[in-house]
N, CA, C and O atoms as a printed pandas DataFrame, in Angstrom:
     atom_number atom_name residue_name chain_id  residue_number  x_coord  y_coord  z_coord
0              1         N          MET        A               1    0.845   -1.181    0.000
1              2        CA          MET        A               1    0.000    0.000    0.000
2              3         C          MET        A               1    0.885    1.236    0.000
3              4         O          MET        A               1    1.859    1.325    0.748
4              5         N          LEU        A               2    0.534    2.167   -0.835
5              6        CA          LEU        A               2    1.219    3.451   -0.881
6              7         C          LEU        A               2    0.501    4.406    0.063
7              8         O          LEU        A               2   -0.709    4.598   -0.065
8              9         N          ALA        A               3    1.209    4.999    0.994
9             10        CA          ALA        A               3    0.620    5.965    1.931
10            11         C          ALA        A               3    1.131    7.356    1.572
11            12         O          ALA        A               3    2.337    7.585    1.489
12            13         N          LEU        A               4    0.201    8.278    1.362
13            14        CA          LEU        A               4    0.555    9.641    0.987
14            15         C          LEU        A               4   -0.052   10.641    1.960
15            16         O          LEU        A               4   -1.121   10.402    2.521
16            17         N          SER        A               5    0.625   11.744    2.154
17            18        CA          SER        A               5    0.067   12.854    2.928
18            19         C          SER        A               5   -0.436   13.900    1.945
19            20         O          SER        A               5    0.282   14.284    1.022
20            21         N          ARG        A               6   -1.653   14.358    2.135
21            22        CA          ARG        A               6   -2.243   15.388    1.292
22            23         C          ARG        A               6   -2.945   16.389    2.185
23            24         O          ARG        A               6   -3.475   16.026    3.235
24            25         N          LYS        A               7   -2.954   17.642    1.776
25            26        CA          LYS        A               7   -3.678   18.689    2.480
26            27         C          LYS        A               7   -4.964   18.980    1.721
27            28         O          LYS        A               7   -5.155   18.501    0.604
28            29         N          ARG        A               8   -5.833   19.756    2.322
29            30        CA          ARG        A               8   -7.081   20.152    1.663
30            31         C          ARG        A               8   -6.772   20.740    0.285
31            32         O          ARG        A               8   -5.823   21.507    0.122
32            33         N          ASP        A               9   -7.582   20.369   -0.692
33            34        CA          ASP        A               9   -7.481   20.804   -2.087
34            35         C          ASP        A               9   -6.296   20.211   -2.841
35            36         O          ASP        A               9   -6.053   20.586   -3.988
36            37         N          GLU        A              10   -5.563   19.308   -2.232
37            38        CA          GLU        A              10   -4.505   18.599   -2.949
38            39         C          GLU        A              10   -5.083   17.281   -3.469
39            40         O          GLU        A              10   -6.070   16.768   -2.943
40            41         N          ALA        A              11   -4.450   16.751   -4.503
41            42        CA          ALA        A              11   -4.998   15.559   -5.155
42            43         C          ALA        A              11   -3.903   14.562   -5.493
43            44         O          ALA        A              11   -2.712   14.867   -5.432
44            45         N          ILE        A              12   -4.341   13.362   -5.851
45            46        CA          ILE        A              12   -3.468   12.359   -6.450
46            47         C          ILE        A              12   -4.133   11.914   -7.748
47            48         O          ILE        A              12   -5.351   12.009   -7.898
48            49         N          VAL        A              13   -3.322   11.430   -8.680
49            50        CA          VAL        A              13   -3.829   10.939   -9.960
50            51         C          VAL        A              13   -3.453    9.469  -10.075
51            52         O          VAL        A              13   -2.322    9.077   -9.789
52            53         N          ILE        A              14   -4.430    8.657  -10.501
53            54        CA          ILE        A              14   -4.219    7.228  -10.669
54            55         C          ILE        A              14   -4.462    6.887  -12.132
55            56         O          ILE        A              14   -5.527    7.179  -12.677
56            57         N          ASN        A              15   -3.485    6.277  -12.754
57            58        CA          ASN        A              15   -3.628    5.748  -14.109
58            59         C          ASN        A              15   -4.072    6.809  -15.123
59            60         O          ASN        A              15   -4.845    6.488  -16.026
60            61         N          ASP        A              16   -3.630    8.010  -15.010
61            62        CA          ASP        A              16   -3.906    9.103  -15.967
62            63         C          ASP        A              16   -5.360    9.543  -16.075
63            64         O          ASP        A              16   -5.634   10.566  -16.704
64            65         N          ASN        A              17   -6.314    8.802  -15.479
65            66        CA          ASN        A              17   -7.711    9.182  -15.692
66            67         C          ASN        A              17   -8.578    9.167  -14.426
67            68         O          ASN        A              17   -9.795    9.337  -14.502
68            69         N          ILE        A              18   -7.957    8.968  -13.284
69            70        CA          ILE        A              18   -8.691    9.010  -12.012
70            71         C          ILE        A              18   -7.985   10.017  -11.108
71            72         O          ILE        A              18   -6.778    9.927  -10.882
72            73         N          GLU        A              19   -8.752   10.971  -10.598
73            74        CA          GLU        A              19   -8.188   11.975   -9.695
74            75         C          GLU        A              19   -8.950   11.942   -8.373
75            76         O          GLU        A              19  -10.179   12.004   -8.341
76            77         N          VAL        A              20   -8.188   11.843   -7.285
77            78        CA          VAL        A              20   -8.765   11.831   -5.939
78            79         C          VAL        A              20   -8.282   13.105   -5.240
79            80         O          VAL        A              20   -7.081   13.325   -5.083
80            81         N          THR        A              21   -9.242   13.941   -4.824
81            82        CA          THR        A              21   -8.932   15.232   -4.211
82            83         C          THR        A              21   -9.446   15.273   -2.781
83            84         O          THR        A              21  -10.560   14.832   -2.501
84            85         N          VAL        A              22   -8.634   15.800   -1.884
85            86        CA          VAL        A              22   -9.079   16.022   -0.504
86            87         C          VAL        A              22   -9.917   17.293   -0.523
87            88         O          VAL        A              22   -9.407   18.380   -0.795
88            89         N          ILE        A              23  -11.215   17.146   -0.230
89            90        CA          ILE        A              23  -12.129   18.288   -0.254
90            91         C          ILE        A              23  -12.199   18.977    1.098
91            92         O          ILE        A              23  -12.207   20.205    1.178
92            93         N          ASP        A              24  -12.251   18.179    2.166
93            94        CA          ASP        A              24  -12.401   18.769    3.497
94            95         C          ASP        A              24  -11.861   17.808    4.538
95            96         O          ASP        A              24  -11.856   16.593    4.336
96            97         N          ILE        A              25  -11.407   18.358    5.651
97            98        CA          ILE        A              25  -10.921   17.574    6.788
98            99         C          ILE        A              25  -11.553   18.160    8.041
99           100         O          ILE        A              25  -11.368   19.337    8.354
100          101         N          LYS        A              26  -12.302   17.327    8.753
101          102        CA          LYS        A              26  -12.919   17.749   10.013
102          103         C          LYS        A              26  -12.684   16.659   11.049
103          104         O          LYS        A              26  -13.256   15.572   10.963
104          105         N          GLY        A              27  -11.840   16.957   12.023
105          106        CA          GLY        A              27  -11.538   15.966   13.054
106          107         C          GLY        A              27  -10.922   14.722   12.434
107          108         O          GLY        A              27   -9.896   14.796   11.758
108          109         N          ASP        A              28  -11.563   13.567   12.674
109          110        CA          ASP        A              28  -11.033   12.315   12.144
110          111         C          ASP        A              28  -11.711   11.899   10.834
111          112         O          ASP        A              28  -11.585   10.754   10.400
112          113         N          GLN        A              29  -12.427   12.833   10.213
113          114        CA          GLN        A              29  -13.137   12.529    8.977
114          115         C          GLN        A              29  -12.545   13.333    7.820
115          116         O          GLN        A              29  -12.310   14.536    7.934
116          117         N          VAL        A              30  -12.311   12.641    6.707
117          118        CA          VAL        A              30  -11.770   13.267    5.509
118          119         C          VAL        A              30  -12.791   13.105    4.394
119          120         O          VAL        A              30  -13.280   12.000    4.159
120          121         N          LYS        A              31  -13.116   14.189    3.708
121          122        CA          LYS        A              31  -14.047   14.125    2.582
122          123         C          LYS        A              31  -13.215   14.148    1.302
123          124         O          LYS        A              31  -12.405   15.047    1.082
124          125         N          LEU        A              32  -13.440   13.121    0.454
125          126        CA          LEU        A              32  -12.702   12.989   -0.786
126          127         C          LEU        A              32  -13.613   13.203   -1.977
127          128         O          LEU        A              32  -14.788   12.839   -1.939
128          129         N          GLY        A              33  -13.082   13.785   -3.019
129          130        CA          GLY        A              33  -13.777   13.888   -4.295
130          131         C          GLY        A              33  -13.050   13.006   -5.291
131          132         O          GLY        A              33  -11.821   13.029   -5.365
132          133         N          ILE        A              34  -13.804   12.224   -6.060
133          134        CA          ILE        A              34  -13.196   11.297   -7.014
134          135         C          ILE        A              34  -13.728   11.612   -8.409
135          136         O          ILE        A              34  -14.935   11.584   -8.645
136          137         N          SER        A              35  -12.823   11.908   -9.317
137          138        CA          SER        A              35  -13.173   12.123  -10.720
138          139         C          SER        A              35  -12.633   10.943  -11.512
139          140         O          SER        A              35  -11.428   10.693  -11.544
140          141         N          ALA        A              36  -13.557   10.217  -12.156
141          142        CA          ALA        A              36  -13.164    9.058  -12.949
142          143         C          ALA        A              36  -14.110    8.935  -14.134
143          144         O          ALA        A              36  -15.236    9.430  -14.077
144          145         N          PRO        A              37  -13.672    8.283  -15.205
145          146        CA          PRO        A              37  -14.567    8.064  -16.335
146          147         C          PRO        A              37  -15.799    7.274  -15.891
147          148         O          PRO        A              37  -15.726    6.465  -14.966
148          149         N          LYS        A              38  -16.928    7.512  -16.556
149          150        CA          LYS        A              38  -18.171    6.824  -16.201
150          151         C          LYS        A              38  -18.047    5.311  -16.351
151          152         O          LYS        A              38  -18.793    4.565  -15.718
152          153         N          SER        A              39  -17.128    4.860  -17.168
153          154        CA          SER        A              39  -16.950    3.426  -17.385
154          155         C          SER        A              39  -16.253    2.728  -16.211
155          156         O          SER        A              39  -16.186    1.500  -16.170
156          157         N          ILE        A              40  -15.738    3.505  -15.267
157          158        CA          ILE        A              40  -15.050    2.938  -14.103
158          159         C          ILE        A              40  -15.945    3.086  -12.883
159          160         O          ILE        A              40  -16.184    4.204  -12.424
160          161         N          PRO        A              41  -16.449    1.963  -12.345
161          162        CA          PRO        A              41  -17.298    2.064  -11.162
162          163         C          PRO        A              41  -16.474    2.462   -9.929
163          164         O          PRO        A              41  -15.346    2.004   -9.744
164          165         N          VAL        A              42  -17.056    3.311   -9.106
165          166        CA          VAL        A              42  -16.406    3.740   -7.866
166          167         C          VAL        A              42  -17.396    3.481   -6.732
167          168         O          VAL        A              42  -18.506    4.014   -6.741
168          169         N          TYR        A              43  -16.995    2.661   -5.756
169          170        CA          TYR        A              43  -17.856    2.298   -4.634
170          171         C          TYR        A              43  -17.136    2.530   -3.311
171          172         O          TYR        A              43  -15.909    2.457   -3.235
172          173         N          ARG        A              44  -17.921    2.810   -2.267
173          174        CA          ARG        A              44  -17.364    2.723   -0.916
174          175         C          ARG        A              44  -17.067    1.245   -0.668
175          176         O          ARG        A              44  -17.783    0.386   -1.181
176          177         N          LYS        A              45  -16.042    0.935    0.095
177          178        CA          LYS        A              45  -15.627   -0.454    0.264
178          179         C          LYS        A              45  -16.740   -1.320    0.830
179          180         O          LYS        A              45  -16.907   -2.460    0.395
180          181         N          GLU        A              46  -17.510   -0.808    1.793
181          182        CA          GLU        A              46  -18.564   -1.635    2.390
182          183         C          GLU        A              46  -19.652   -1.972    1.372
183          184         O          GLU        A              46  -20.233   -3.056    1.423
184          185         N          VAL        A              47  -19.929   -1.059    0.457
185          186        CA          VAL        A              47  -20.911   -1.328   -0.598
186          187         C          VAL        A              47  -20.334   -2.344   -1.586
187          188         O          VAL        A              47  -21.037   -3.259   -2.015
188          189         N          TYR        A              48  -19.074   -2.189   -1.944
189          190        CA          TYR        A              48  -18.408   -3.115   -2.849
190          191         C          TYR        A              48  -18.443   -4.540   -2.286
191          192         O          TYR        A              48  -18.716   -5.492   -3.018
192          193         N          LEU        A              49  -18.170   -4.683   -0.999
193          194        CA          LEU        A              49  -18.187   -6.006   -0.369
194          195         C          LEU        A              49  -19.590   -6.596   -0.361
195          196         O          LEU        A              49  -19.746   -7.803   -0.548
196          197         N          GLN        A              50  -20.614   -5.775   -0.149
197          198        CA          GLN        A              50  -21.995   -6.254   -0.206
198          199         C          GLN        A              50  -22.337   -6.754   -1.603
199          200         O          GLN        A              50  -23.001   -7.780   -1.751
200          201         N          ILE        A              51  -21.893   -6.041   -2.615
201          202        CA          ILE        A              51  -22.131   -6.461   -4.000
202          203         C          ILE        A              51  -21.445   -7.793   -4.271
203          204         O          ILE        A              51  -22.037   -8.691   -4.870
204          205         N          GLN        A              52  -20.205   -7.920   -3.833
205          206        CA          GLN        A              52  -19.467   -9.164   -4.036
206          207         C          GLN        A              52  -20.158  -10.335   -3.345
207          208         O          GLN        A              52  -20.286  -11.413   -3.924
208          209         N          ASN        A              53  -20.603  -10.124   -2.105
209          210        CA          ASN        A              53  -21.296  -11.186   -1.367
210          211         C          ASN        A              53  -22.599  -11.571   -2.048
211          212         O          ASN        A              53  -22.923  -12.754   -2.146
212          213         N          ALA        A              54  -23.344  -10.586   -2.517
213          214        CA          ALA        A              54  -24.606  -10.865   -3.215
214          215         C          ALA        A              54  -24.344  -11.646   -4.499
215          216         O          ALA        A              54  -25.100  -12.560   -4.827
216          217         N          ASN        A              55  -23.296  -11.303   -5.222
217          218        CA          ASN        A              55  -22.951  -12.027   -6.444
218          219         C          ASN        A              55  -22.565  -13.473   -6.143
219          220         O          ASN        A              55  -22.939  -14.383   -6.883
220          221         N          GLN        A              56  -21.820  -13.685   -5.063
221          222        CA          GLN        A              56  -21.426  -15.047   -4.685
222          223         C          GLN        A              56  -22.644  -15.875   -4.292
223          224         O          GLN        A              56  -22.741  -17.047   -4.655
224          225         N          GLU        A              57  -23.566  -15.278   -3.557
225          226        CA          GLU        A              57  -24.786  -15.992   -3.161
226          227         C          GLU        A              57  -25.635  -16.322   -4.386
227          228         O          GLU        A              57  -26.194  -17.415   -4.479
228          229         N          ALA        A              58  -25.730  -15.392   -5.311
229          230        CA          ALA        A              58  -26.500  -15.631   -6.533
230          231         C          ALA        A              58  -25.870  -16.750   -7.356
231          232         O          ALA        A              58  -26.578  -17.578   -7.929
232          233         N          ALA        A              59  -24.556  -16.774   -7.413
233          234        CA          ALA        A              59  -23.864  -17.820   -8.176
234          235         C          ALA        A              59  -24.096  -19.195   -7.563
235          236         O          ALA        A              59  -24.165  -20.189   -8.286
236          237         N          LYS        A              60  -24.219  -19.266   -6.240
237          238        CA          LYS        A              60  -24.470  -20.541   -5.562
238          239         C          LYS        A              60  -25.856  -21.092   -5.904
239          240         O          LYS        A              60  -26.064  -22.306   -5.888
240          241         N          SER        A              61  -26.788  -20.213   -6.209
241          242        CA          SER        A              61  -28.157  -20.651   -6.457
242          243         C          SER        A              61  -28.379  -21.105   -7.900
243          244         O          SER        A              61  -29.470  -21.562   -8.242
244          245         N          VAL        A              62  -27.360  -20.985   -8.743
245          246        CA          VAL        A              62  -27.484  -21.379  -10.145
246          247         C          VAL        A              62  -27.296  -22.879  -10.274
247          248         O          VAL        A              62  -26.336  -23.441   -9.747
248          249         N          ASP        A              63  -28.222  -23.530  -10.982
249          250        CA          ASP        A              63  -28.128  -24.963  -11.253
250          251         C          ASP        A              63  -27.407  -25.130  -12.592
251          252         O          ASP        A              63  -27.971  -24.849  -13.650
252          253         N          LEU        A              64  -26.156  -25.590  -12.533
253          254        CA          LEU        A              64  -25.352  -25.693  -13.744
254          255         C          LEU        A              64  -25.945  -26.656  -14.757
255          256         O          LEU        A              64  -25.811  -26.436  -15.961
256          257         N          SER        A              65  -26.599  -27.717  -14.301
257          258        CA          SER        A              65  -27.190  -28.668  -15.245
258          259         C          SER        A              65  -28.301  -27.999  -16.050
259          260         O          SER        A              65  -28.458  -28.282  -17.238
260          261         N          GLN        A              66  -29.068  -27.117  -15.419
261          262        CA          GLN        A              66  -30.114  -26.389  -16.149
262          263         C          GLN        A              66  -29.508  -25.423  -17.161
263          264         O          GLN        A              66  -30.039  -25.259  -18.259
264          265         N          LEU        A              67  -28.398  -24.784  -16.795
265          266        CA          LEU        A              67  -27.728  -23.881  -17.726
266          267         C          LEU        A              67  -27.197  -24.644  -18.930
267          268         O          LEU        A              67  -27.334  -24.193  -20.067
268          269         N          LYS        A              68  -26.587  -25.808  -18.679
269          270        CA          LYS        A              68  -26.062  -26.614  -19.787
270          271         C          LYS        A              68  -27.200  -27.028  -20.714
271          272         O          LYS        A              68  -27.054  -27.000  -21.936
272          273         N          GLU        A              69  -28.322  -27.408  -20.135
273          274        CA          GLU        A              69  -29.485  -27.804  -20.937
274          275         C          GLU        A              69  -30.003  -26.620  -21.753
275          276         O          GLU        A              69  -30.383  -26.772  -22.914
276          277         N          LEU        A              70  -30.013  -25.452  -21.138
277          278        CA          LEU        A              70  -30.480  -24.260  -21.813
278          279         C          LEU        A              70  -29.641  -23.936  -23.034
279          280         O          LEU        A              70  -30.167  -23.514  -24.064
280          281         N          PHE        A              71  -28.326  -24.135  -22.919
281          282        CA          PHE        A              71  -27.420  -23.824  -24.011
282          283         C          PHE        A              71  -27.117  -25.043  -24.878
283          284         O          PHE        A              71  -26.242  -24.987  -25.742
284          285         N          GLY        A              72  -27.837  -26.147  -24.653
285          286        CA          GLY        A              72  -27.694  -27.332  -25.510
286          287         C          GLY        A              72  -26.420  -28.101  -25.310
287          288         O          GLY        A              72  -25.968  -28.780  -26.231
288          289         N          LYS        A              73  -25.823  -28.023  -24.145
289          290        CA          LYS        A              73  -24.597  -28.773  -23.860
290          291         C          LYS        A              73  -24.899  -29.836  -22.823
291          292         O          LYS        A              73  -25.718  -29.632  -21.926
292          293         N          LYS        A              74  -24.242  -30.951  -22.950
293          294        CA          LYS        A              74  -24.435  -32.045  -21.976
294          295         C          LYS        A              74  -23.181  -32.345  -21.225
295          296         O          LYS        A              74  -23.169  -33.232  -20.373
């Protein structure tokens, strides 16, 4: 992990097309602004983990034999 120090209104750039800017700092809370292309999803980590868990649960409920039958494979 790369650890950087930034002050209010300072930013970092990731991969030429993502910019993360420190918007505000109040106590132990930091407000960040993220500019990224619409094709790149940006999630809070807790939301991302919920999505991943939901996808894993959905995948468990799939009956592979029915999928093979649907696509004509045995």
